[in-house]
DRENLUMBA-949968 format. One line per field, with one value per residue (C-alpha): residue in three letters; z, y, x. Coordinates in nm, 3 decimals, padded with zeros to 5 digits, always signed. Example, Ala and Ser with C-alpha at 12.3 -4.5 7.8 and 13.67 -1.06 7.14 Angstrom:
DRENLUMBA-949968
vovo: [ALA | SER] .
c3: [+00.780 | +00.714] .
c2: [-00.450 | -00.106] .
c1: [+01.230 | +01.367] .
//
This chain:
DRENLUMBA-949968
vovo: [GLY | ALA | GLY | GLU | ASP | LYS | GLY | LEU | GLU | ARG | ILE | ALA | GLN | GLY | ILE | ASN | THR | ILE | PHE | ASP | ARG | SER | PRO | ASN | ILE | THR | CYS | ARG | LEU | LEU | LEU | GLU | ALA | THR | ALA | GLY | GLN | GLY | SER | SER | LEU | GLY | HIS | THR | PHE | GLU | GLN | LEU | ALA | ARG | ILE | SER | ASP | SER | VAL | GLU | ARG | GLN | GLU | ARG | ILE | GLY | VAL | CYS | PHE | ASP | THR | CYS | HIS | VAL | PHE | ALA | ALA | GLY | TYR | ASP | ILE | ARG | GLY | LYS | LYS | ALA | TYR | GLN | GLY | THR | MET | GLN | SER | LEU | ASP | ARG | ILE | VAL | GLY | ILE | ASP | ARG | LEU | CYS | VAL | ILE | HIS | LEU | ASN | ASP | ALA | LYS | LYS | GLY | LEU | ALA | ALA | ARG | VAL | ASP | ARG | HIS | GLU | HIS | ILE | GLY | GLU | GLY | LYS | ILE | GLY | ILE | ASP | ALA | PHE | GLY | PHE | ILE | MET | ASN | ASP | SER | ARG | LEU | LYS | THR | VAL | PRO | LYS | ILE | LEU | GLU | THR | PRO | LYS | LYS | LYS | GLY | SER | ILE | ASP | TYR | ASP | ARG | ILE | ASN | LEU | ASN | ARG | LEU | ARG | ALA | LEU | VAL | SER | GLY] .
c3: [-02.511 | -02.463 | -02.243 | -01.874 | -01.794 | -01.958 | -01.795 | -01.446 | -01.508 | -01.620 | -01.310 | -01.080 | -01.275 | -01.246 | -00.871 | -00.835 | -01.035 | -00.812 | -00.499 | -00.640 | -00.709 | -00.362 | -00.123 | +00.169 | +00.157 | +00.381 | +00.313 | +00.170 | -00.170 | -00.156 | -00.443 | -00.452 | -00.595 | -00.907 | -01.026 | -01.347 | -01.591 | -01.945 | -01.962 | -01.616 | -01.408 | -01.034 | -01.010 | -00.897 | -00.581 | -00.801 | -00.996 | -00.678 | -00.542 | -00.863 | -00.855 | -00.485 | -00.493 | -00.774 | -00.574 | -00.436 | -00.132 | +00.036 | +00.340 | +00.114 | -00.051 | +00.083 | -00.029 | -00.012 | -00.004 | -00.161 | -00.094 | -00.414 | -00.633 | -00.489 | -00.522 | -00.877 | -00.962 | -00.858 | -00.492 | -00.295 | +00.059 | +00.109 | +00.320 | +00.611 | +00.416 | +00.108 | +00.319 | +00.496 | +00.163 | +00.011 | +00.313 | +00.317 | -00.051 | +00.019 | +00.301 | +00.104 | -00.218 | -00.108 | +00.267 | +00.509 | +00.672 | +00.359 | +00.407 | +00.515 | +00.459 | +00.368 | +00.159 | +00.273 | +00.014 | -00.125 | -00.499 | -00.745 | -00.976 | -00.912 | -00.830 | -01.102 | -01.300 | -01.331 | -01.293 | -01.029 | -00.898 | -00.524 | -00.321 | +00.036 | +00.300 | +00.289 | -00.010 | -00.291 | -00.420 | -00.143 | +00.136 | +00.503 | +00.631 | +00.460 | +00.643 | +00.972 | +00.889 | +00.815 | +01.120 | +01.351 | +01.194 | +01.463 | +01.196 | +01.066 | +01.399 | +01.363 | +00.985 | +00.907 | +00.730 | +00.505 | +00.401 | +00.022 | -00.053 | -00.250 | -00.065 | +00.059 | -00.155 | -00.042 | +00.333 | +00.373 | +00.539 | +00.398 | +00.571 | +00.909 | +00.798 | +00.664 | +00.971 | +01.199 | +00.998 | +01.037 | +01.409 | +01.463 | +01.316 | +01.565 | +01.825 | +02.186] .
c2: [+00.561 | +00.928 | +00.891 | +00.886 | +01.250 | +01.236 | +00.899 | +01.025 | +01.336 | +01.123 | +00.903 | +01.207 | +01.365 | +01.041 | +01.028 | +01.393 | +01.322 | +01.026 | +01.234 | +01.522 | +01.281 | +01.129 | +01.425 | +01.245 | +00.942 | +00.974 | +00.653 | +00.672 | +00.556 | +00.390 | +00.396 | +00.062 | +00.058 | -00.158 | -00.396 | -00.195 | -00.463 | -00.343 | +00.019 | +00.030 | +00.342 | +00.372 | +00.166 | +00.448 | +00.653 | +00.963 | +00.847 | +00.772 | +01.115 | +01.291 | +01.122 | +01.178 | +01.538 | +01.611 | +01.489 | +01.778 | +01.594 | +01.500 | +01.355 | +01.086 | +00.958 | +00.722 | +00.466 | +00.086 | -00.059 | -00.406 | -00.573 | -00.782 | -00.491 | -00.248 | -00.505 | -00.595 | -00.224 | -00.197 | -00.091 | -00.318 | -00.410 | -00.720 | -00.586 | -00.342 | -00.056 | -00.126 | -00.137 | +00.187 | +00.355 | +00.246 | +00.362 | +00.696 | +00.739 | +00.652 | +00.907 | +01.181 | +01.136 | +01.015 | +01.071 | +00.781 | +00.949 | +00.860 | +00.489 | +00.329 | -00.045 | -00.291 | -00.605 | -00.865 | -01.116 | -01.245 | -01.230 | -01.516 | -01.294 | -01.087 | -00.723 | -00.487 | -00.778 | -00.577 | -00.896 | -00.931 | -01.288 | -01.335 | -01.602 | -01.730 | -01.528 | -01.609 | -01.844 | -01.595 | -01.349 | -01.095 | -01.338 | -01.349 | -01.063 | -00.788 | -00.898 | -00.873 | -00.513 | -00.433 | -00.613 | -00.431 | -00.083 | +00.144 | +00.379 | +00.093 | -00.047 | +00.083 | +00.038 | -00.259 | -00.546 | -00.788 | -01.124 | -01.159 | -01.489 | -01.795 | -01.974 | -02.325 | -02.623 | -02.949 | -02.983 | -02.726 | -02.402 | -02.155 | -01.856 | -02.011 | -02.094 | -01.742 | -01.576 | -01.787 | -01.687 | -01.319 | -01.352 | -01.521 | -01.215 | -00.967 | -00.856 | -00.788] .
c1: [+00.675 | +00.730 | +01.037 | +01.121 | +01.044 | +00.702 | +00.628 | +00.712 | +00.504 | +00.207 | +00.231 | +00.228 | -00.060 | -00.256 | -00.201 | -00.305 | -00.621 | -00.707 | -00.651 | -00.858 | -01.145 | -01.129 | -01.097 | -01.264 | -01.037 | -00.734 | -00.543 | -00.193 | -00.085 | +00.256 | +00.502 | +00.681 | +01.031 | +01.034 | +01.306 | +01.338 | +01.225 | +01.174 | +01.068 | +00.910 | +00.962 | +01.019 | +01.337 | +01.563 | +01.533 | +01.547 | +01.241 | +01.047 | +01.139 | +01.036 | +00.697 | +00.634 | +00.762 | +00.513 | +00.215 | +00.013 | -00.128 | +00.201 | +00.024 | -00.126 | +00.193 | +00.458 | +00.714 | +00.741 | +01.095 | +01.096 | +01.433 | +01.432 | +01.323 | +01.577 | +01.857 | +01.752 | +01.748 | +02.113 | +02.111 | +02.343 | +02.237 | +02.455 | +02.741 | +02.724 | +02.885 | +02.673 | +02.356 | +02.446 | +02.523 | +02.193 | +01.995 | +02.181 | +02.091 | +01.729 | +01.717 | +01.894 | +01.696 | +01.351 | +01.348 | +01.341 | +01.040 | +00.841 | +00.913 | +00.584 | +00.640 | +00.914 | +00.861 | +01.112 | +01.229 | +01.556 | +01.633 | +01.677 | +01.885 | +02.195 | +02.258 | +02.128 | +01.976 | +01.651 | +01.450 | +01.175 | +01.205 | +01.159 | +01.338 | +01.325 | +01.510 | +01.881 | +01.853 | +01.904 | +02.160 | +02.101 | +02.189 | +02.100 | +02.321 | +02.120 | +01.807 | +01.994 | +02.085 | +01.720 | +01.580 | +01.823 | +01.813 | +01.667 | +01.527 | +01.313 | +01.194 | +00.839 | +00.815 | +00.586 | +00.759 | +00.573 | +00.711 | +00.683 | +00.850 | +00.738 | +00.458 | +00.388 | +00.481 | +00.334 | +00.366 | +00.646 | +00.532 | +00.784 | +00.627 | +00.705 | +01.060 | +01.120 | +00.969 | +01.187 | +01.495 | +01.405 | +01.332 | +01.669 | +01.841 | +01.695 | +01.951 | +01.858] .
//
């Protein structure tokens, strides 16, 4: 298309138009980080910040952190230092106060693969440790977390398995 700058501008303009046309609605619109497939926008923290900073009704905009998407976009969360670095970048560029929800899922593809393929917690390329960092990060304690993994196959209830894995990671 017209390039990244124009695309980000169009997204923000579209959001502003929606908000202008719905002045009595107070719900938030959340920008979800993308994996960066193809020419999609929103896969860098800088892009998310540019969009959200351009929205006139700041009280109506927030961010969704999808673990698979962020990892696929090139943000490493696997080791403690990598996780801390990614979260510091998120806070510095976007603002952790804008984080309204986290989608929890592992990734079928590797770091920076720019492919959106979710996997069960601890069974993909992200690995179990990253989810322990998230589940025990005091800054994220009150941020809702939604399981977004592959669903039931046959008689196996993967949601229960994935939830139990996450619960087992919570300290104290």
